[in-house]
PDB file as gemmi writes it, atoms N, CA and C in Angstrom:
CRYST1    1.000    1.000    1.000  90.00  90.00  90.00 P 1                      
ATOM      1  N   MET A   1      22.049 -23.156  12.359  1.00  0.00           N  
ATOM      2  CA  MET A   1      21.081 -22.256  11.772  1.00  0.00           C  
ATOM      3  C   MET A   1      21.765 -20.920  11.477  1.00  0.00           C  
ATOM      4  N   GLU A   2      21.615 -20.443  10.251  1.00  0.00           N  
ATOM      5  CA  GLU A   2      22.218 -19.180   9.844  1.00  0.00           C  
ATOM      6  C   GLU A   2      21.256 -18.034  10.127  1.00  0.00           C  
ATOM      7  N   LEU A   3      21.760 -17.002  10.808  1.00  0.00           N  
ATOM      8  CA  LEU A   3      20.937 -15.835  11.089  1.00  0.00           C  
ATOM      9  C   LEU A   3      20.961 -14.891   9.898  1.00  0.00           C  
ATOM     10  N   LEU A   4      19.793 -14.371   9.553  1.00  0.00           N  
ATOM     11  CA  LEU A   4      19.716 -13.371   8.490  1.00  0.00           C  
ATOM     12  C   LEU A   4      20.200 -12.037   9.025  1.00  0.00           C  
ATOM     13  N   GLN A   5      20.895 -11.296   8.191  1.00  0.00           N  
ATOM     14  CA  GLN A   5      21.371  -9.979   8.583  1.00  0.00           C  
ATOM     15  C   GLN A   5      20.312  -8.928   8.234  1.00  0.00           C  
ATOM     16  N   PRO A   6      20.082  -7.985   9.141  1.00  0.00           N  
ATOM     17  CA  PRO A   6      19.119  -6.920   8.844  1.00  0.00           C  
ATOM     18  C   PRO A   6      19.590  -6.098   7.640  1.00  0.00           C  
ATOM     19  N   THR A   7      18.628  -5.657   6.852  1.00  0.00           N  
ATOM     20  CA  THR A   7      18.919  -4.861   5.663  1.00  0.00           C  
ATOM     21  C   THR A   7      18.184  -3.534   5.750  1.00  0.00           C  
ATOM     22  N   VAL A   8      18.894  -2.451   5.529  1.00  0.00           N  
ATOM     23  CA  VAL A   8      18.274  -1.130   5.502  1.00  0.00           C  
ATOM     24  C   VAL A   8      17.601  -0.951   4.145  1.00  0.00           C  
ATOM     25  N   ILE A   9      16.340  -0.536   4.157  1.00  0.00           N  
ATOM     26  CA  ILE A   9      15.592  -0.278   2.937  1.00  0.00           C  
ATOM     27  C   ILE A   9      15.319   1.222   2.877  1.00  0.00           C  
ATOM     28  N   ASP A  10      15.764   1.861   1.808  1.00  0.00           N  
ATOM     29  CA  ASP A  10      15.627   3.302   1.646  1.00  0.00           C  
ATOM     30  C   ASP A  10      14.429   3.599   0.742  1.00  0.00           C  
ATOM     31  N   THR A  11      13.280   3.891   1.349  1.00  0.00           N  
ATOM     32  CA  THR A  11      12.062   4.120   0.566  1.00  0.00           C  
ATOM     33  C   THR A  11      12.155   5.392  -0.275  1.00  0.00           C  
ATOM     34  N   LYS A  12      12.875   6.397   0.193  1.00  0.00           N  
ATOM     35  CA  LYS A  12      13.037   7.626  -0.599  1.00  0.00           C  
ATOM     36  C   LYS A  12      13.826   7.333  -1.881  1.00  0.00           C  
ATOM     37  N   ALA A  13      14.861   6.522  -1.779  1.00  0.00           N  
ATOM     38  CA  ALA A  13      15.654   6.162  -2.959  1.00  0.00           C  
ATOM     39  C   ALA A  13      14.813   5.337  -3.936  1.00  0.00           C  
ATOM     40  N   ILE A  14      14.038   4.397  -3.421  1.00  0.00           N  
ATOM     41  CA  ILE A  14      13.175   3.585  -4.282  1.00  0.00           C  
ATOM     42  C   ILE A  14      12.167   4.474  -5.000  1.00  0.00           C  
ATOM     43  N   SER A  15      11.574   5.407  -4.270  1.00  0.00           N  
ATOM     44  CA  SER A  15      10.622   6.330  -4.871  1.00  0.00           C  
ATOM     45  C   SER A  15      11.263   7.140  -5.990  1.00  0.00           C  
ATOM     46  N   ALA A  16      12.467   7.634  -5.758  1.00  0.00           N  
ATOM     47  CA  ALA A  16      13.172   8.450  -6.752  1.00  0.00           C  
ATOM     48  C   ALA A  16      13.549   7.634  -7.994  1.00  0.00           C  
ATOM     49  N   GLU A  17      13.779   6.344  -7.822  1.00  0.00           N  
ATOM     50  CA  GLU A  17      14.175   5.475  -8.935  1.00  0.00           C  
ATOM     51  C   GLU A  17      13.003   5.049  -9.813  1.00  0.00           C  
ATOM     52  N   HIS A  18      11.772   5.330  -9.386  1.00  0.00           N  
ATOM     53  CA  HIS A  18      10.597   4.828 -10.108  1.00  0.00           C  
ATOM     54  C   HIS A  18       9.620   5.955 -10.439  1.00  0.00           C  
ATOM     55  N   PRO A  19       9.896   6.658 -11.543  1.00  0.00           N  
ATOM     56  CA  PRO A  19       9.009   7.765 -11.946  1.00  0.00           C  
ATOM     57  C   PRO A  19       7.784   7.297 -12.740  1.00  0.00           C  
ATOM     58  N   GLU A  20       7.665   5.991 -12.999  1.00  0.00           N  
ATOM     59  CA  GLU A  20       6.564   5.498 -13.810  1.00  0.00           C  
ATOM     60  C   GLU A  20       5.209   5.721 -13.132  1.00  0.00           C  
ATOM     61  N   ASP A  21       4.133   5.527 -13.905  1.00  0.00           N  
ATOM     62  CA  ASP A  21       2.778   5.772 -13.407  1.00  0.00           C  
ATOM     63  C   ASP A  21       2.386   4.852 -12.258  1.00  0.00           C  
ATOM     64  N   TYR A  22       2.866   3.600 -12.302  1.00  0.00           N  
ATOM     65  CA  TYR A  22       2.499   2.646 -11.259  1.00  0.00           C  
ATOM     66  C   TYR A  22       3.676   1.716 -11.001  1.00  0.00           C  
ATOM     67  N   PHE A  23       3.996   1.550  -9.721  1.00  0.00           N  
ATOM     68  CA  PHE A  23       5.052   0.635  -9.312  1.00  0.00           C  
ATOM     69  C   PHE A  23       4.646   0.033  -7.981  1.00  0.00           C  
ATOM     70  N   ASN A  24       4.782  -1.282  -7.855  1.00  0.00           N  
ATOM     71  CA  ASN A  24       4.423  -1.957  -6.611  1.00  0.00           C  
ATOM     72  C   ASN A  24       5.333  -3.160  -6.456  1.00  0.00           C  
ATOM     73  N   THR A  25       6.028  -3.241  -5.317  1.00  0.00           N  
ATOM     74  CA  THR A  25       6.905  -4.377  -5.087  1.00  0.00           C  
ATOM     75  C   THR A  25       6.992  -4.672  -3.591  1.00  0.00           C  
ATOM     76  N   ILE A  26       7.322  -5.908  -3.270  1.00  0.00           N  
ATOM     77  CA  ILE A  26       7.504  -6.327  -1.874  1.00  0.00           C  
ATOM     78  C   ILE A  26       8.874  -5.845  -1.398  1.00  0.00           C  
ATOM     79  N   LEU A  27       8.884  -5.166  -0.256  1.00  0.00           N  
ATOM     80  CA  LEU A  27      10.129  -4.705   0.350  1.00  0.00           C  
ATOM     81  C   LEU A  27      10.650  -5.669   1.402  1.00  0.00           C  
ATOM     82  N   SER A  28       9.710  -6.283   2.130  1.00  0.00           N  
ATOM     83  CA  SER A  28      10.116  -7.102   3.274  1.00  0.00           C  
ATOM     84  C   SER A  28       8.974  -8.037   3.663  1.00  0.00           C  
ATOM     85  N   SER A  29       9.317  -9.062   4.410  1.00  0.00           N  
ATOM     86  CA  SER A  29       8.292  -9.907   5.008  1.00  0.00           C  
ATOM     87  C   SER A  29       8.485  -9.896   6.520  1.00  0.00           C  
ATOM     88  N   VAL A  30       7.368  -9.902   7.222  1.00  0.00           N  
ATOM     89  CA  VAL A  30       7.372  -9.882   8.682  1.00  0.00           C  
ATOM     90  C   VAL A  30       6.413 -10.976   9.136  1.00  0.00           C  
ATOM     91  N   ASN A  31       6.960 -12.034   9.694  1.00  0.00           N  
ATOM     92  CA  ASN A  31       6.164 -13.188  10.083  1.00  0.00           C  
ATOM     93  C   ASN A  31       5.355 -13.653   8.880  1.00  0.00           C  
ATOM     94  N   ASP A  32       4.036 -13.636   8.931  1.00  0.00           N  
ATOM     95  CA  ASP A  32       3.243 -14.101   7.789  1.00  0.00           C  
ATOM     96  C   ASP A  32       2.647 -12.946   6.982  1.00  0.00           C  
ATOM     97  N   HIS A  33       3.254 -11.764   7.092  1.00  0.00           N  
ATOM     98  CA  HIS A  33       2.804 -10.584   6.355  1.00  0.00           C  
ATOM     99  C   HIS A  33       3.921 -10.045   5.459  1.00  0.00           C  
ATOM    100  N   ILE A  34       3.527  -9.261   4.462  1.00  0.00           N  
ATOM    101  CA  ILE A  34       4.489  -8.604   3.597  1.00  0.00           C  
ATOM    102  C   ILE A  34       4.303  -7.098   3.687  1.00  0.00           C  
ATOM    103  N   VAL A  35       5.382  -6.386   3.415  1.00  0.00           N  
ATOM    104  CA  VAL A  35       5.367  -4.926   3.355  1.00  0.00           C  
ATOM    105  C   VAL A  35       5.705  -4.552   1.918  1.00  0.00           C  
ATOM    106  N   ARG A  36       4.795  -3.821   1.274  1.00  0.00           N  
ATOM    107  CA  ARG A  36       4.977  -3.395  -0.113  1.00  0.00           C  
ATOM    108  C   ARG A  36       5.155  -1.888  -0.166  1.00  0.00           C  
ATOM    109  N   ILE A  37       5.854  -1.417  -1.202  1.00  0.00           N  
ATOM    110  CA  ILE A  37       5.834  -0.001  -1.520  1.00  0.00           C  
ATOM    111  C   ILE A  37       4.995   0.133  -2.790  1.00  0.00           C  
ATOM    112  N   GLY A  38       4.092   1.084  -2.770  1.00  0.00           N  
ATOM    113  CA  GLY A  38       3.249   1.340  -3.920  1.00  0.00           C  
ATOM    114  C   GLY A  38       3.389   2.792  -4.344  1.00  0.00           C  
ATOM    115  N   ILE A  39       3.653   2.992  -5.626  1.00  0.00           N  
ATOM    116  CA  ILE A  39       3.754   4.325  -6.192  1.00  0.00           C  
ATOM    117  C   ILE A  39       2.665   4.420  -7.249  1.00  0.00           C  
ATOM    118  N   MET A  40       1.802   5.431  -7.132  1.00  0.00           N  
ATOM    119  CA  MET A  40       0.690   5.523  -8.069  1.00  0.00           C  
ATOM    120  C   MET A  40       0.430   6.950  -8.513  1.00  0.00           C  
ATOM    121  N   THR A  41       0.027   7.074  -9.776  1.00  0.00           N  
ATOM    122  CA  THR A  41      -0.396   8.361 -10.318  1.00  0.00           C  
ATOM    123  C   THR A  41      -1.839   8.274 -10.826  1.00  0.00           C  
ATOM    124  N   GLU A  42      -2.396   7.068 -10.803  1.00  0.00           N  
ATOM    125  CA  GLU A  42      -3.761   6.825 -11.249  1.00  0.00           C  
ATOM    126  C   GLU A  42      -4.468   5.935 -10.239  1.00  0.00           C  
ATOM    127  N   PRO A  43      -5.805   5.932 -10.244  1.00  0.00           N  
ATOM    128  CA  PRO A  43      -6.553   5.097  -9.294  1.00  0.00           C  
ATOM    129  C   PRO A  43      -6.308   3.609  -9.516  1.00  0.00           C  
ATOM    130  N   TYR A  44      -6.365   2.861  -8.428  1.00  0.00           N  
ATOM    131  CA  TYR A  44      -6.374   1.405  -8.462  1.00  0.00           C  
ATOM    132  C   TYR A  44      -7.841   0.995  -8.474  1.00  0.00           C  
ATOM    133  N   PHE A  45      -8.185  -0.123  -9.077  1.00  0.00           N  
ATOM    134  CA  PHE A  45      -9.585  -0.512  -9.233  1.00  0.00           C  
ATOM    135  C   PHE A  45     -10.254  -0.857  -7.895  1.00  0.00           C  
ATOM    136  N   TRP A  46     -11.585  -0.786  -7.880  1.00  0.00           N  
ATOM    137  CA  TRP A  46     -12.363  -1.196  -6.708  1.00  0.00           C  
ATOM    138  C   TRP A  46     -12.118  -2.680  -6.466  1.00  0.00           C  
ATOM    139  N   HIS A  47     -11.904  -3.028  -5.193  1.00  0.00           N  
ATOM    140  CA  HIS A  47     -11.597  -4.419  -4.857  1.00  0.00           C  
ATOM    141  C   HIS A  47     -11.809  -4.651  -3.365  1.00  0.00           C  
ATOM    142  N   LEU A  48     -11.648  -5.908  -2.967  1.00  0.00           N  
ATOM    143  CA  LEU A  48     -11.639  -6.275  -1.545  1.00  0.00           C  
ATOM    144  C   LEU A  48     -10.703  -7.449  -1.362  1.00  0.00           C  
ATOM    145  N   HIS A  49     -10.354  -7.696  -0.104  1.00  0.00           N  
ATOM    146  CA  HIS A  49      -9.487  -8.820   0.252  1.00  0.00           C  
ATOM    147  C   HIS A  49     -10.244  -9.698   1.250  1.00  0.00           C  
ATOM    148  N   PRO A  50     -10.700 -10.884   0.827  1.00  0.00           N  
ATOM    149  CA  PRO A  50     -11.508 -11.715   1.716  1.00  0.00           C  
ATOM    150  C   PRO A  50     -10.737 -12.377   2.852  1.00  0.00           C  
ATOM    151  N   ASN A  51      -9.404 -12.411   2.758  1.00  0.00           N  
ATOM    152  CA  ASN A  51      -8.632 -13.138   3.762  1.00  0.00           C  
ATOM    153  C   ASN A  51      -7.571 -12.307   4.474  1.00  0.00           C  
ATOM    154  N   SER A  52      -7.611 -10.976   4.329  1.00  0.00           N  
ATOM    155  CA  SER A  52      -6.595 -10.163   4.993  1.00  0.00           C  
ATOM    156  C   SER A  52      -7.045  -8.719   5.148  1.00  0.00           C  
ATOM    157  N   ASP A  53      -6.733  -8.142   6.294  1.00  0.00           N  
ATOM    158  CA  ASP A  53      -6.819  -6.693   6.435  1.00  0.00           C  
ATOM    159  C   ASP A  53      -5.708  -6.108   5.561  1.00  0.00           C  
ATOM    160  N   GLU A  54      -5.808  -4.809   5.264  1.00  0.00           N  
ATOM    161  CA  GLU A  54      -4.774  -4.135   4.479  1.00  0.00           C  
ATOM    162  C   GLU A  54      -4.492  -2.788   5.137  1.00  0.00           C  
ATOM    163  N   THR A  55      -3.237  -2.558   5.481  1.00  0.00           N  
ATOM    164  CA  THR A  55      -2.845  -1.316   6.144  1.00  0.00           C  
ATOM    165  C   THR A  55      -2.018  -0.457   5.194  1.00  0.00           C  
ATOM    166  N   PHE A  56      -2.363   0.828   5.130  1.00  0.00           N  
ATOM    167  CA  PHE A  56      -1.643   1.798   4.302  1.00  0.00           C  
ATOM    168  C   PHE A  56      -0.949   2.803   5.204  1.00  0.00           C  
ATOM    169  N   LEU A  57       0.301   3.114   4.888  1.00  0.00           N  
ATOM    170  CA  LEU A  57       1.050   4.177   5.547  1.00  0.00           C  
ATOM    171  C   LEU A  57       1.580   5.080   4.440  1.00  0.00           C  
ATOM    172  N   VAL A  58       1.155   6.336   4.439  1.00  0.00           N  
ATOM    173  CA  VAL A  58       1.534   7.264   3.377  1.00  0.00           C  
ATOM    174  C   VAL A  58       2.931   7.824   3.647  1.00  0.00           C  
ATOM    175  N   LEU A  59       3.783   7.761   2.621  1.00  0.00           N  
ATOM    176  CA  LEU A  59       5.140   8.299   2.705  1.00  0.00           C  
ATOM    177  C   LEU A  59       5.258   9.643   1.999  1.00  0.00           C  
ATOM    178  N   GLU A  60       4.647   9.741   0.807  1.00  0.00           N  
ATOM    179  CA  GLU A  60       4.717  10.966   0.002  1.00  0.00           C  
ATOM    180  C   GLU A  60       3.357  11.222  -0.635  1.00  0.00           C  
ATOM    181  N   GLY A  61       3.042  12.487  -0.806  1.00  0.00           N  
ATOM    182  CA  GLY A  61       1.784  12.840  -1.467  1.00  0.00           C  
ATOM    183  C   GLY A  61       0.586  12.586  -0.576  1.00  0.00           C  
ATOM    184  N   THR A  62      -0.560  12.505  -1.196  1.00  0.00           N  
ATOM    185  CA  THR A  62      -1.817  12.247  -0.495  1.00  0.00           C  
ATOM    186  C   THR A  62      -2.438  10.990  -1.070  1.00  0.00           C  
ATOM    187  N   LEU A  63      -2.974  10.133  -0.213  1.00  0.00           N  
ATOM    188  CA  LEU A  63      -3.680   8.928  -0.647  1.00  0.00           C  
ATOM    189  C   LEU A  63      -5.154   9.092  -0.316  1.00  0.00           C  
ATOM    190  N   LEU A  64      -5.994   8.942  -1.320  1.00  0.00           N  
ATOM    191  CA  LEU A  64      -7.437   8.933  -1.105  1.00  0.00           C  
ATOM    192  C   LEU A  64      -7.894   7.490  -1.110  1.00  0.00           C  
ATOM    193  N   VAL A  65      -8.679   7.125  -0.106  1.00  0.00           N  
ATOM    194  CA  VAL A  65      -9.217   5.776  -0.006  1.00  0.00           C  
ATOM    195  C   VAL A  65     -10.733   5.897  -0.097  1.00  0.00           C  
ATOM    196  N   ASP A  66     -11.265   5.460  -1.216  1.00  0.00           N  
ATOM    197  CA  ASP A  66     -12.707   5.486  -1.420  1.00  0.00           C  
ATOM    198  C   ASP A  66     -13.319   4.235  -0.812  1.00  0.00           C  
ATOM    199  N   LEU A  67     -14.342   4.439  -0.002  1.00  0.00           N  
ATOM    200  CA  LEU A  67     -15.126   3.359   0.596  1.00  0.00           C  
ATOM    201  C   LEU A  67     -16.567   3.541   0.131  1.00  0.00           C  
ATOM    202  N   GLU A  68     -17.391   2.560   0.343  1.00  0.00           N  
ATOM    203  CA  GLU A  68     -18.798   2.698  -0.028  1.00  0.00           C  
ATOM    204  C   GLU A  68     -19.488   3.787   0.782  1.00  0.00           C  
ATOM    205  N   THR A  69     -18.921   4.156   1.922  1.00  0.00           N  
ATOM    206  CA  THR A  69     -19.521   5.166   2.805  1.00  0.00           C  
ATOM    207  C   THR A  69     -18.919   6.554   2.631  1.00  0.00           C  
ATOM    208  N   GLY A  70     -17.894   6.692   1.781  1.00  0.00           N  
ATOM    209  CA  GLY A  70     -17.249   7.992   1.598  1.00  0.00           C  
ATOM    210  C   GLY A  70     -15.767   7.837   1.316  1.00  0.00           C  
ATOM    211  N   THR A  71     -15.050   8.945   1.360  1.00  0.00           N  
ATOM    212  CA  THR A  71     -13.626   8.963   1.038  1.00  0.00           C  
ATOM    213  C   THR A  71     -12.819   9.458   2.231  1.00  0.00           C  
ATOM    214  N   LEU A  72     -11.720   8.755   2.516  1.00  0.00           N  
ATOM    215  CA  LEU A  72     -10.781   9.163   3.562  1.00  0.00           C  
ATOM    216  C   LEU A  72      -9.522   9.683   2.886  1.00  0.00           C  
ATOM    217  N   GLU A  73      -8.964  10.762   3.423  1.00  0.00           N  
ATOM    218  CA  GLU A  73      -7.763  11.370   2.862  1.00  0.00           C  
ATOM    219  C   GLU A  73      -6.613  11.206   3.846  1.00  0.00           C  
ATOM    220  N   LEU A  74      -5.541  10.580   3.384  1.00  0.00           N  
ATOM    221  CA  LEU A  74      -4.369  10.344   4.226  1.00  0.00           C  
ATOM    222  C   LEU A  74      -3.191  11.177   3.741  1.00  0.00           C  
ATOM    223  N   GLN A  75      -2.527  11.816   4.676  1.00  0.00           N  
ATOM    224  CA  GLN A  75      -1.349  12.641   4.421  1.00  0.00           C  
ATOM    225  C   GLN A  75      -0.093  11.862   4.844  1.00  0.00           C  
ATOM    226  N   PRO A  76       1.096  12.311   4.433  1.00  0.00           N  
ATOM    227  CA  PRO A  76       2.322  11.636   4.855  1.00  0.00           C  
ATOM    228  C   PRO A  76       2.384  11.474   6.376  1.00  0.00           C  
ATOM    229  N   GLY A  77       2.730  10.270   6.786  1.00  0.00           N  
ATOM    230  CA  GLY A  77       2.807   9.953   8.213  1.00  0.00           C  
ATOM    231  C   GLY A  77       1.510   9.398   8.773  1.00  0.00           C  
ATOM    232  N   GLN A  78       0.447   9.386   7.990  1.00  0.00           N  
ATOM    233  CA  GLN A  78      -0.833   8.841   8.468  1.00  0.00           C  
ATOM    234  C   GLN A  78      -1.010   7.409   7.969  1.00  0.00           C  
ATOM    235  N   MET A  79      -1.717   6.625   8.778  1.00  0.00           N  
ATOM    236  CA  MET A  79      -1.901   5.207   8.511  1.00  0.00           C  
ATOM    237  C   MET A  79      -3.369   4.850   8.655  1.00  0.00           C  
ATOM    238  N   LEU A  80      -3.807   3.875   7.874  1.00  0.00           N  
ATOM    239  CA  LEU A  80      -5.191   3.414   7.903  1.00  0.00           C  
ATOM    240  C   LEU A  80      -5.222   1.918   7.642  1.00  0.00           C  
ATOM    241  N   THR A  81      -6.056   1.196   8.385  1.00  0.00           N  
ATOM    242  CA  THR A  81      -6.256  -0.227   8.136  1.00  0.00           C  
ATOM    243  C   THR A  81      -7.664  -0.451   7.612  1.00  0.00           C  
ATOM    244  N   ILE A  82      -7.752  -1.118   6.468  1.00  0.00           N  
ATOM    245  CA  ILE A  82      -9.023  -1.513   5.875  1.00  0.00           C  
ATOM    246  C   ILE A  82      -9.271  -2.960   6.296  1.00  0.00           C  
ATOM    247  N   PRO A  83     -10.394  -3.232   6.975  1.00  0.00           N  
ATOM    248  CA  PRO A  83     -10.684  -4.604   7.392  1.00  0.00           C  
ATOM    249  C   PRO A  83     -10.939  -5.521   6.190  1.00  0.00           C  
ATOM    250  N   LYS A  84     -10.636  -6.797   6.349  1.00  0.00           N  
ATOM    251  CA  LYS A  84     -10.901  -7.748   5.267  1.00  0.00           C  
ATOM    252  C   LYS A  84     -12.381  -7.681   4.890  1.00  0.00           C  
ATOM    253  N   ASN A  85     -12.657  -7.961   3.629  1.00  0.00           N  
ATOM    254  CA  ASN A  85     -14.004  -7.968   3.046  1.00  0.00           C  
ATOM    255  C   ASN A  85     -14.609  -6.585   2.847  1.00  0.00           C  
ATOM    256  N   MET A  86     -13.866  -5.510   3.062  1.00  0.00           N  
ATOM    257  CA  MET A  86     -14.404  -4.162   2.839  1.00  0.00           C  
ATOM    258  C   MET A  86     -13.965  -3.672   1.450  1.00  0.00           C  
ATOM    259  N   ARG A  87     -14.932  -3.388   0.590  1.00  0.00           N  
ATOM    260  CA  ARG A  87     -14.633  -2.844  -0.740  1.00  0.00           C  
ATOM    261  C   ARG A  87     -13.972  -1.482  -0.601  1.00  0.00           C  
ATOM    262  N   HIS A  88     -12.946  -1.255  -1.411  1.00  0.00           N  
ATOM    263  CA  HIS A  88     -12.252   0.023  -1.394  1.00  0.00           C  
ATOM    264  C   HIS A  88     -11.524   0.256  -2.709  1.00  0.00           C  
ATOM    265  N   CYS A  89     -11.163   1.501  -2.925  1.00  0.00           N  
ATOM    266  CA  CYS A  89     -10.420   1.917  -4.106  1.00  0.00           C  
ATOM    267  C   CYS A  89      -9.425   2.970  -3.636  1.00  0.00           C  
ATOM    268  N   THR A  90      -8.171   2.844  -4.021  1.00  0.00           N  
ATOM    269  CA  THR A  90      -7.165   3.826  -3.633  1.00  0.00           C  
ATOM    270  C   THR A  90      -6.762   4.647  -4.856  1.00  0.00           C  
ATOM    271  N   ARG A  91      -6.438   5.923  -4.594  1.00  0.00           N  
ATOM    272  CA  ARG A  91      -6.015   6.808  -5.678  1.00  0.00           C  
ATOM    273  C   ARG A  91      -5.190   7.948  -5.088  1.00  0.00           C  
ATOM    274  N   PRO A  92      -4.296   8.507  -5.894  1.00  0.00           N  
ATOM    275  CA  PRO A  92      -3.510   9.632  -5.390  1.00  0.00           C  
ATOM    276  C   PRO A  92      -4.389  10.868  -5.254  1.00  0.00           C  
ATOM    277  N   GLY A  93      -4.132  11.667  -4.233  1.00  0.00           N  
ATOM    278  CA  GLY A  93      -4.876  12.906  -4.038  1.00  0.00           C  
ATOM    279  C   GLY A  93      -4.324  14.051  -4.858  1.00  0.00           C  
ATOM    280  N   GLY A  94      -3.173  13.854  -5.440  1.00  0.00           N  
ATOM    281  CA  GLY A  94      -2.544  14.842  -6.317  1.00  0.00           C  
ATOM    282  C   GLY A  94      -1.943  14.099  -7.491  1.00  0.00           C  
ATOM    283  N   GLU A  95      -0.774  14.534  -7.906  1.00  0.00           N  
ATOM    284  CA  GLU A  95      -0.133  13.897  -9.061  1.00  0.00           C  
ATOM    285  C   GLU A  95       0.416  12.512  -8.753  1.00  0.00           C  
ATOM    286  N   ARG A  96       0.876  12.302  -7.485  1.00  0.00           N  
ATOM    287  CA  ARG A  96       1.576  11.052  -7.167  1.00  0.00           C  
ATOM    288  C   ARG A  96       1.454  10.754  -5.688  1.00  0.00           C  
ATOM    289  N   SER A  97       1.322   9.464  -5.374  1.00  0.00           N  
ATOM    290  CA  SER A  97       1.263   9.024  -3.983  1.00  0.00           C  
ATOM    291  C   SER A  97       2.226   7.853  -3.800  1.00  0.00           C  
ATOM    292  N   VAL A  98       2.966   7.862  -2.692  1.00  0.00           N  
ATOM    293  CA  VAL A  98       3.887   6.766  -2.370  1.00  0.00           C  
ATOM    294  C   VAL A  98       3.483   6.240  -1.000  1.00  0.00           C  
ATOM    295  N   ASN A  99       3.226   4.929  -0.929  1.00  0.00           N  
ATOM    296  CA  ASN A  99       2.674   4.336   0.289  1.00  0.00           C  
ATOM    297  C   ASN A  99       3.326   3.004   0.610  1.00  0.00           C  
ATOM    298  N   LEU A 100       3.331   2.673   1.887  1.00  0.00           N  
ATOM    299  CA  LEU A 100       3.640   1.310   2.303  1.00  0.00           C  
ATOM    300  C   LEU A 100       2.309   0.610   2.531  1.00  0.00           C  
ATOM    301  N   THR A 101       2.247  -0.646   2.120  1.00  0.00           N  
ATOM    302  CA  THR A 101       1.061  -1.464   2.334  1.00  0.00           C  
ATOM    303  C   THR A 101       1.490  -2.729   3.061  1.00  0.00           C  
ATOM    304  N   ILE A 102       0.776  -3.057   4.121  1.00  0.00           N  
ATOM    305  CA  ILE A 102       1.074  -4.263   4.895  1.00  0.00           C  
ATOM    306  C   ILE A 102      -0.140  -5.172   4.802  1.00  0.00           C  
ATOM    307  N   GLU A 103       0.101  -6.424   4.400  1.00  0.00           N  
ATOM    308  CA  GLU A 103      -0.990  -7.389   4.242  1.00  0.00           C  
ATOM    309  C   GLU A 103      -0.446  -8.799   4.384  1.00  0.00           C  
ATOM    310  N   HIS A 104      -1.341  -9.751   4.531  1.00  0.00           N  
ATOM    311  CA  HIS A 104      -0.957 -11.158   4.648  1.00  0.00           C  
ATOM    312  C   HIS A 104      -0.251 -11.611   3.371  1.00  0.00           C  
ATOM    313  N   GLN A 105       0.732 -12.497   3.506  1.00  0.00           N  
ATOM    314  CA  GLN A 105       1.484 -12.985   2.344  1.00  0.00           C  
ATOM    315  C   GLN A 105       0.583 -13.634   1.301  1.00  0.00           C  
ATOM    316  N   GLN A 106      -0.479 -14.263   1.737  1.00  0.00           N  
ATOM    317  CA  GLN A 106      -1.373 -14.977   0.822  1.00  0.00           C  
ATOM    318  C   GLN A 106      -2.647 -14.178   0.529  1.00  0.00           C  
ATOM    319  N   THR A 107      -2.551 -12.862   0.548  1.00  0.00           N  
ATOM    320  CA  THR A 107      -3.717 -12.021   0.331  1.00  0.00           C  
ATOM    321  C   THR A 107      -4.346 -12.271  -1.033  1.00  0.00           C  
ATOM    322  N   GLU A 108      -5.652 -12.467  -1.026  1.00  0.00           N  
ATOM    323  CA  GLU A 108      -6.420 -12.589  -2.269  1.00  0.00           C  
ATOM    324  C   GLU A 108      -7.036 -11.234  -2.569  1.00  0.00           C  
ATOM    325  N   THR A 109      -7.066 -10.875  -3.844  1.00  0.00           N  
ATOM    326  CA  THR A 109      -7.696  -9.625  -4.277  1.00  0.00           C  
ATOM    327  C   THR A 109      -8.852  -9.972  -5.194  1.00  0.00           C  
ATOM    328  N   VAL A 110     -10.041  -9.496  -4.838  1.00  0.00           N  
ATOM    329  CA  VAL A 110     -11.247  -9.734  -5.628  1.00  0.00           C  
ATOM    330  C   VAL A 110     -11.669  -8.397  -6.238  1.00  0.00           C  
ATOM    331  N   MET A 111     -11.667  -8.322  -7.560  1.00  0.00           N  
ATOM    332  CA  MET A 111     -12.061  -7.088  -8.240  1.00  0.00           C  
ATOM    333  C   MET A 111     -13.565  -6.871  -8.129  1.00  0.00           C  
ATOM    334  N   GLY A 112     -13.927  -5.586  -8.142  1.00  0.00           N  
ATOM    335  CA  GLY A 112     -15.352  -5.261  -8.209  1.00  0.00           C  
ATOM    336  C   GLY A 112     -15.931  -4.601  -7.031  1.00  0.00           C  
TER     337      GLY A 112                                                      
END                                                                             
């Protein structure tokens, strides 16, 4: 059995390389979950995930998470988990937000 070698992932470098309005890619997998980096300058649509919680960790900027009950504001270094089946919408609190998102590999996204 061949052991995989650990790889350093530089999120600051990835952020600097992607000035576009929206960028989202998988950085790593951990057991049955994936870790994504998301860069946004515009809101993401209202949606829910029926089969996975979704955790956000803010790296740069401010992330606003709209829920049916109100809006939560996350600053760099803050983390939030949205339980599965909870409608939400994410958007940058300023010009740009860079976040890590952790979710199940087979996460379904339902718009609306």
